VOPAGU-2260 file (C-alpha; in pm, 1 decimal, decimal comma):
REM VOPAGU-2260
SITE   aa  ch    i         X         Y         Z
SITE  MET   A    0   -3309,1   -3290,1    8424,1
SITE  ARG   A    1   -3087,8   -3096,1    8201,2
SITE  ASN   A    2   -3228,7   -2952,8    7878,1
SITE  LYS   A    3   -3069,7   -3100,3    7554,9
SITE  SER   A    4   -2963,4   -2826,9    7306,9
SITE  ALA   A    5   -3047,8   -2876,3    6951,5
SITE  PHE   A    6   -3081,6   -2701,0    6616,6
SITE  THR   A    7   -3400,3   -2525,9    6557,9
SITE  MET   A    8   -3547,7   -2551,5    6204,9
SITE  LEU   A    9   -3446,9   -2203,6    6105,8
SITE  GLU   A   10   -3092,5   -2274,4    6221,7
SITE  LEU   A   11   -3088,0   -2610,5    6008,5
SITE  ILE   A   12   -3236,4   -2426,4    5697,1
SITE  PHE   A   13   -2965,8   -2150,2    5746,4
SITE  VAL   A   14   -2678,9   -2408,6    5769,2
SITE  ILE   A   15   -2825,7   -2606,3    5447,7
SITE  VAL   A   16   -2843,9   -2277,9    5247,2
SITE  ILE   A   17   -2485,7   -2189,9    5357,5
SITE  MET   A   18   -2343,3   -2542,6    5270,9
SITE  GLY   A   19   -2531,0   -2524,9    4924,6
SITE  PHE   A   20   -2367,6   -2180,6    4854,2
SITE  LEU   A   21   -2033,1   -2299,9    4944,3
SITE  ALA   A   22   -2073,0   -2630,2    4745,2
SITE  ALA   A   23   -2183,4   -2420,6    4438,8
SITE  ILE   A   24   -1872,8   -2191,6    4459,5
SITE  GLY   A   25   -1630,9   -2481,1    4512,7
SITE  SER   A   26   -1764,3   -2681,5    4219,7
SITE  GLU   A   27   -1731,4   -2375,0    3998,0
SITE  ALA   A   28   -1378,1   -2287,2    4121,6
SITE  LEU   A   29   -1298,9   -2671,9    4083,4
SITE  SER   A   30   -1419,6   -2678,2    3735,2
SITE  LYS   A   31   -1241,7   -2365,1    3644,4
SITE  ALA   A   32    -922,0   -2478,2    3806,3
SITE  TYR   A   33    -952,5   -2793,7    3583,9
SITE  THR   A   34   -1010,7   -2605,9    3271,8
SITE  ASN   A   35    -705,1   -2391,9    3320,3
SITE  PHE   A   36    -508,7   -2696,6    3378,9
SITE  ILE   A   37    -606,4   -2855,0    3062,4
SITE  SER   A   38    -564,0   -2537,6    2871,1
SITE  SER   A   39    -207,6   -2482,1    3026,3
SITE  LYS   A   40    -115,7   -2840,2    2929,1
SITE  ILE   A   41    -233,5   -2792,3    2575,0
SITE  GLN   A   42     -56,7   -2442,4    2542,9
SITE  ASN   A   43     261,6   -2612,2    2670,6
SITE  THR   A   44     254,1   -2895,4    2439,2
SITE  TYR   A   45     241,4   -2656,7    2132,2
SITE  GLN   A   46     500,4   -2425,8    2270,4
SITE  ASN   A   47     734,6   -2730,2    2306,0
SITE  GLN   A   48     630,5   -2836,9    1960,7
SITE  SER   A   49     703,0   -2490,6    1820,3
SITE  ALA   A   50    1038,9   -2472,5    1998,0
SITE  THR   A   51    1143,6   -2825,4    1889,4
SITE  ALA   A   52    1058,5   -2739,6    1517,8
SITE  ILE   A   53    1237,7   -2390,2    1558,0
SITE  GLU   A   54    1554,6   -2590,1    1695,5
SITE  PHE   A   55    1522,3   -2862,5    1415,6
SITE  ILE   A   56    1511,8   -2587,5    1148,4
SITE  ALA   A   57    1800,5   -2384,1    1297,0
SITE  SER   A   58    2048,7   -2675,3    1332,1
SITE  ARG   A   59    2020,2   -2719,8     956,5
SITE  LEU   A   60    2020,5   -2336,0     877,6
SITE  GLN   A   61    2350,5   -2262,1    1074,1
SITE  TYR   A   62    2526,5   -2454,7     807,5
SITE  ARG   A   63    2370,4   -2278,2     507,9
SITE  ILE   A   64    2573,1   -2096,9     243,4
SITE  LYS   A   65    2424,7   -1761,1     306,2
SITE  ASN   A   66    2416,9   -1640,8     -46,4
SITE  SER   A   67    2216,8   -1937,3    -166,9
SITE  VAL   A   68    1892,3   -1873,1      50,8
SITE  ILE   A   69    1586,8   -1832,7    -157,6
SITE  VAL   A   70    1217,4   -1827,1    -105,3
SITE  ARG   A   71     939,3   -1940,9    -346,0
SITE  GLU   A   72     557,1   -2031,4    -374,8
SITE  ILE   A   73     442,4   -2395,6    -375,3
SITE  THR   A   74     204,1   -2314,8    -663,9
SITE  ASN   A   75     479,8   -2110,0    -875,9
SITE  PHE   A   76     804,1   -2308,8    -887,2
SITE  GLY   A   77     958,3   -2081,2   -1142,5
SITE  ASP   A   78     910,3   -1745,7    -932,8
SITE  PHE   A   79    1177,7   -1741,8    -672,5
SITE  GLU   A   80    1375,5   -1456,4    -496,1
SITE  LEU   A   81    1685,4   -1443,3    -279,0
SITE  LEU   A   82    1584,8   -1414,6      62,7
SITE  GLU   A   83    1869,9   -1147,7     168,5
SITE  GLY   A   84    1693,3    -812,7     204,3
SITE  TYR   A   85    1358,5    -954,4      37,8
SITE  GLN   A   86    1050,5    -802,6     214,7
SITE  ASP   A   87     758,8   -1021,7     106,6
SITE  PRO   A   88     696,4   -1274,5     400,4
SITE  GLY   A   89     410,9   -1480,8     225,0
SITE  HIS   A   90     625,4   -1734,0      41,2
SITE  ASP   A   91     570,2   -2096,5     133,0
SITE  VAL   A   92     896,7   -2244,1      55,4
SITE  LEU   A   93    1227,3   -2166,5     201,0
SITE  GLU   A   94    1539,8   -2331,2      31,4
SITE  TRP   A   95    1920,0   -2319,2      73,3
SITE  ILE   A   96    2235,6   -2526,1      -1,1
SITE  GLY   A   97    2406,1   -2646,8     307,7
SITE  TYR   A   98    2777,5   -2710,5     324,1
SITE  GLU   A   99    2888,1   -3054,4     456,1
SITE  MET   A  100    2992,5   -2957,4     806,5
SITE  TYR   A  101    3068,2   -3302,8     935,1
SITE  GLY   A  102    3346,5   -3361,2     696,1
SITE  PHE   A  103    3489,4   -3021,0     751,0
SITE  ARG   A  104    3507,1   -3061,1    1119,6
SITE  ASP   A  105    3691,6   -3403,9    1115,8
SITE  GLY   A  106    3936,0   -3272,8     827,7
SITE  SER   A  107    3801,4   -3485,9     507,9
SITE  TRP   A  108    3799,1   -3143,8     345,7
SITE  SER   A  109    3997,5   -2844,5     437,3
SITE  GLY   A  110    3815,5   -2558,4     277,1
SITE  VAL   A  111    4125,3   -2416,8     108,6
SITE  TYR   A  112    4249,6   -2468,5    -253,3
SITE  SER   A  113    4490,9   -2372,7    -513,9
SITE  LYS   A  114    4522,0   -2475,2    -899,0
SITE  SER   A  115    4733,4   -2790,2    -941,8
SITE  LEU   A  116    5033,4   -2781,4   -1172,4
SITE  SER   A  117    4836,4   -2927,5   -1454,2
SITE  GLY   A  118    4582,6   -2658,2   -1457,5
SITE  ALA   A  119    4307,6   -2908,3   -1498,7
SITE  GLU   A  120    4239,1   -2982,4   -1133,3
SITE  LEU   A  121    4212,8   -2800,2    -780,9
SITE  TYR   A  122    4462,6   -2891,2    -515,5
SITE  SER   A  123    4305,9   -2902,7    -184,2
SITE  PRO   A  124    4570,0   -2964,3     104,1
SITE  GLU   A  125    4468,0   -3203,8     363,9
SITE  SER   A  126    4157,7   -3306,4     200,8
SITE  ASN   A  127    4069,1   -3663,5     122,8
SITE  SER   A  128    3830,1   -3741,5    -177,2
SITE  THR   A  129    3780,6   -4104,5     -48,9
SITE  ALA   A  130    3676,5   -3980,7     302,5
SITE  ILE   A  131    3451,9   -3728,5     145,9
SITE  ASN   A  132    3279,8   -3990,3     -76,9
SITE  ALA   A  133    3217,8   -4220,5     222,5
SITE  ARG   A  134    3088,6   -3938,5     433,5
SITE  ILE   A  135    2841,3   -3824,3     166,1
SITE  ASP   A  136    2741,8   -4187,7      85,3
SITE  ALA   A  137    2636,9   -4234,6     455,4
SITE  LEU   A  138    2460,4   -3916,1     496,3
SITE  SER   A  139    2268,5   -3956,1     176,4
SITE  ASP   A  140    2181,1   -4340,7     238,6
SITE  THR   A  141    2388,4   -4425,3     -69,9
SITE  TYR   A  142    2210,8   -4191,8    -292,4
SITE  ALA   A  143    2511,5   -3936,8    -346,4
SITE  GLY   A  144    2879,0   -3936,8    -345,3
SITE  ILE   A  145    3177,6   -3692,8    -427,1
SITE  ASN   A  146    3081,5   -3708,4    -796,7
SITE  ASP   A  147    2736,4   -3546,8    -696,0
SITE  ALA   A  148    2897,5   -3271,0    -475,6
SITE  ALA   A  149    2974,5   -2924,6    -559,8
SITE  ILE   A  150    3186,0   -2635,1    -440,0
SITE  TYR   A  151    3115,6   -2288,7    -385,7
SITE  PHE   A  152    3413,3   -2039,2    -406,4
SITE  ILE   A  153    3361,3   -1810,9    -102,8
SITE  GLY   A  154    3274,0   -1450,7    -237,9
SITE  SER   A  155    3144,9   -1570,0    -582,5
SITE  ASP   A  156    2855,3   -1432,8    -757,8
SITE  SER   A  157    2536,1   -1439,4    -524,4
SITE  ASP   A  158    2280,3   -1388,2    -826,2
SITE  LYS   A  159    1953,2   -1586,5    -778,5
SITE  ASN   A  160    1996,7   -1750,9   -1111,1
SITE  THR   A  161    2348,3   -1890,0   -1047,4
SITE  TRP   A  162    2267,5   -2178,1    -799,7
SITE  GLY   A  163    2049,6   -2397,8   -1002,5
SITE  TRP   A  164    1716,6   -2323,3    -848,4
SITE  ASP   A  165    1547,3   -2298,8   -1162,7
SITE  GLY   A  166    1570,5   -2677,3   -1202,1
SITE  ASN   A  167    1783,4   -2657,5   -1510,8
SITE  GLY   A  168    2133,7   -2696,8   -1372,8
SITE  GLY   A  169    2358,6   -2626,8   -1640,1
SITE  VAL   A  170    2642,2   -2511,8   -1443,3
SITE  ARG   A  171    2964,3   -2482,2   -1626,9
SITE  PHE   A  172    3296,8   -2432,9   -1467,7
SITE  ALA   A  173    3406,1   -2200,5   -1759,3
SITE  ASP   A  174    3131,9   -1967,9   -1647,2
SITE  LEU   A  175    3274,3   -1793,6   -1353,8
SITE  ASN   A  176    2934,4   -1621,4   -1298,3
SITE  GLN   A  177    2795,7   -1969,4   -1167,5
SITE  SER   A  178    2800,1   -1999,2    -789,4
SITE  MET   A  179    2813,4   -2371,0    -754,8
SITE  LYS   A  180    3072,3   -2578,8    -947,5
SITE  PRO   A  181    3011,0   -2960,7    -970,3
SITE  ILE   A  182    3330,1   -3173,2    -887,1
SITE  GLN   A  183    3445,6   -3516,8    -888,4
SITE  ALA   A  184    3740,0   -3690,1    -732,3
SITE  GLY   A  185    4080,4   -3593,5    -901,2
SITE  THR   A  186    4374,3   -3789,7    -973,9
SITE  ALA   A  187    4507,3   -3757,9    -620,2
SITE  LEU   A  188    4307,7   -3786,4    -290,6
SITE  ASN   A  189    4369,4   -3415,1    -240,1
SITE  GLN   A  190    4264,0   -3307,5    -595,1
SITE  PHE   A  191    3922,4   -3210,5    -738,4
SITE  ALA   A  192    3824,5   -3222,8   -1109,7
SITE  ALA   A  193    3544,2   -3044,3   -1273,9
SITE  ASN   A  194    3241,8   -3271,5   -1311,5
SITE  VAL   A  195    3084,2   -3166,2   -1628,0
SITE  THR   A  196    2989,5   -3347,3   -1973,5
SITE  ASN   A  197    3137,6   -3091,8   -2197,3
SITE  GLY   A  198    3499,6   -3139,7   -2112,2
SITE  ASP   A  199    3537,5   -2803,9   -1901,4
SITE  ASP   A  200    3800,5   -2787,7   -1648,7
SITE  PHE   A  201    3985,6   -2545,6   -1402,7
SITE  THR   A  202    4188,5   -2399,8   -1660,3
SITE  ALA   A  203    3953,8   -2115,7   -1728,2
SITE  ILE   A  204    3961,2   -2008,5   -1358,7
SITE  ASP   A  205    4232,3   -1744,3   -1272,3
SITE  ILE   A  206    4396,2   -1898,2    -965,2
SITE  GLN   A  207    4776,9   -1855,6    -931,2
SITE  ASN   A  208    4972,8   -2166,5    -812,6
SITE  ASN   A  209    5012,4   -2200,9    -442,3
SITE  LEU   A  210    4789,3   -1892,0    -371,9
SITE  TYR   A  211    4539,9   -2048,7    -154,1
SITE  ASN   A  212    4177,4   -1947,5    -167,0
SITE  THR   A  213    3859,3   -2074,1      29,7
SITE  TYR   A  214    3566,6   -2285,0     -62,9
SITE  GLN   A  215    3278,2   -2465,0      92,3
SITE  LEU   A  216    3174,4   -2831,3     -24,3
SITE  ALA   A  217    2812,8   -2904,7     -60,6
SITE  TRP   A  218    2620,3   -3233,8    -150,0
SITE  THR   A  219    2246,1   -3138,0     -99,5
SITE  ALA   A  220    2010,5   -2850,8     -75,3
SITE  TYR   A  221    1722,2   -2832,7     172,8
SITE  ALA   A  222    1386,8   -2713,3     133,8
SITE  ILE   A  223    1128,8   -2620,6     417,0
SITE  VAL   A  224     783,8   -2629,9     290,3
SITE  PHE   A  225     483,8   -2501,0     457,5
SITE  ASP   A  226     161,9   -2644,9     315,8
SITE  LYS   A  227    -114,8   -2407,7     413,7
SITE  VAL   A  228    -391,9   -2633,7     318,2
SITE  THR   A  229    -270,6   -2914,0     557,8
SITE  GLN   A  230    -122,9   -2680,4     805,3
SITE  GLN   A  231     196,2   -2892,5     801,8
SITE  LEU   A  232     578,8   -2793,0     791,9
SITE  TRP   A  233     803,3   -3040,7     601,7
SITE  LEU   A  234    1179,6   -3069,5     537,0
SITE  TYR   A  235    1301,2   -3218,1     178,9
SITE  TYR   A  236    1675,8   -3290,1     117,1
SITE  ASN   A  237    1887,0   -3533,4     -85,3
SITE  TYR   A  238    1883,1   -3327,2    -406,3
SITE  GLN   A  239    2128,2   -3123,4    -611,9
SITE  PRO   A  240    2009,3   -2806,9    -792,8
SITE  TRP   A  241    2342,3   -2769,6    -970,2
SITE  GLU   A  242    2251,3   -3100,5   -1140,1
SITE  GLY   A  243    1894,2   -2978,9   -1226,7
SITE  ASP   A  244    1731,1   -3152,2    -924,5
SITE  LYS   A  245    1408,5   -2997,7    -755,7
SITE  TYR   A  246    1270,4   -3086,0    -432,3
SITE  THR   A  247     959,7   -3184,6    -597,0
SITE  ASP   A  248    1094,9   -3443,4    -839,5
SITE  SER   A  249     971,7   -3793,5    -816,0
SITE  GLY   A  250    1156,4   -4127,9    -893,7
SITE  LYS   A  251    1469,1   -4002,4    -698,2
SITE  ASN   A  252    1566,3   -4059,0    -344,1
SITE  ILE   A  253    1486,5   -3724,4    -224,9
SITE  GLN   A  254    1385,2   -3752,3     144,2
SITE  LYS   A  255    1102,6   -3574,9     317,0
SITE  VAL   A  256    1052,8   -3548,8     677,0
SITE  LEU   A  257     742,7   -3395,4     884,9
SITE  ILE   A  258     853,4   -3119,2    1105,9
SITE  MET   A  259     513,1   -3012,7    1265,7
SITE  ASP   A  260     146,6   -3039,0    1232,7
SITE  GLU   A  261    -118,9   -2762,4    1300,6
SITE  VAL   A  262     114,4   -2462,7    1179,2
SITE  SER   A  263     -63,8   -2145,2    1105,6
SITE  ASP   A  264     232,4   -1950,0     988,7
SITE  PHE   A  265     626,7   -1975,6     883,2
SITE  LYS   A  266     803,6   -1643,7     856,1
SITE  LYS   A  267    1169,9   -1595,1     761,5
SITE  ARG   A  268    1403,4   -1312,3     656,0
SITE  GLN   A  269    1761,6   -1256,3     635,9
SITE  ARG   A  270    1961,8    -944,2     679,7
SITE  LYS   A  271    2351,5    -912,2     613,0
SITE  GLY   A  272    2377,8   -1270,8     645,2
SITE  VAL   A  273    2174,5   -1304,5     981,9
SITE  MET   A  274    1865,6   -1491,5     958,7
SITE  SER   A  275    1549,2   -1491,9    1157,9
SITE  ILE   A  276    1266,6   -1773,4    1159,1
SITE  LYS   A  277     950,5   -1799,7    1318,5
SITE  VAL   A  278     690,9   -2085,7    1360,0
SITE  CYS   A  279     343,6   -2020,1    1482,2
SITE  SER   A  280      89,7   -2301,6    1574,5
SITE  ILE   A  281    -274,8   -2287,7    1639,1
SITE  SER   A  282    -469,9   -2522,6    1843,4
SITE  GLU   A  283    -821,8   -2609,7    1761,9
SITE  LYS   A  284    -847,3   -2808,7    2084,5
SITE  LEU   A  285    -818,9   -2478,1    2301,2
SITE  LYS   A  286   -1122,5   -2337,6    2139,7
SITE  ASP   A  287   -1337,0   -2629,5    2311,5
SITE  PHE   A  288   -1231,0   -2450,0    2634,8
SITE  GLY   A  289   -1324,3   -2108,2    2536,9
SITE  ASP   A  290    -972,8   -1994,5    2546,6
SITE  GLY   A  291    -885,4   -1709,9    2309,6
SITE  ASN   A  292    -520,9   -1777,9    2331,3
SITE  PHE   A  293    -492,7   -2021,2    2037,6
SITE  LEU   A  294    -183,2   -1902,3    1878,6
SITE  THR   A  295     173,7   -2000,4    2007,5
SITE  CYS   A  296     489,8   -1871,1    1819,2
SITE  LYS   A  297     846,5   -1938,3    1868,4
SITE  GLU   A  298    1132,8   -1720,5    1698,3
SITE  LYS   A  299    1496,2   -1773,3    1665,1
SITE  THR   A  300    1794,1   -1584,8    1523,4
SITE  ILE   A  301    2067,5   -1790,6    1320,2
SITE  LEU   A  302    2404,5   -1633,5    1250,4
């Protein structure tokens, strides 16, 4: 008879030890791979959220009136500074006046003007006040129209106190130092009249007849507010600083949109009209995995 081969007890113990060792290593590797997968998934989610927030903000900032951009603190509304050239990155609020780009694109307002023959109105060739009013009415959810709009004479004074950011409004056409000039529809579709209660008109503005100049038309300001307590980033719009409106006003149809949660920082600066913004998010979930890379930042430059 042939002898049957079999494991000896020593060989069996040796095999069991090896299998146990491999099982321990494999389990640890599998656990680490799973942890890395979850950590990467969370990081990618926050990177995408930061990128989306940056693009959302940039899409509105690209149509800003560059001289109008200011920063301020949530807790001190009266203390504000022009962002251009300002060094302090710690302000919680970024505000600006945006020109109405949709109407400019479709030709509702042309962006050029001259004083009308009467001297009391501005003539803006190829502009249509009825179309402008309809556009603003739709964008503001019926809250505003052309009589709430204002024009900015390109190259006007850019002092921080000339935009209405103090909440007092009080802009007068006769005061050429004011940057935003409130308007209303003129006697013709392609004319603007001064929208003030004290009877001011365009006669005080030194514009020669048929000498065309340029303007930008605006109907709302925008505020990006970083709430450090809730770690939330908000957008406010549908308000007119040149009429004394503030983004904090209640009882008005000022719109508020949540941009992003779990925001750790919001930085902004502007140099020679070129703006840079940065949004950083922090994930508490990553701490559960012992990952030290809690912070995710995205940055974008806007001309």
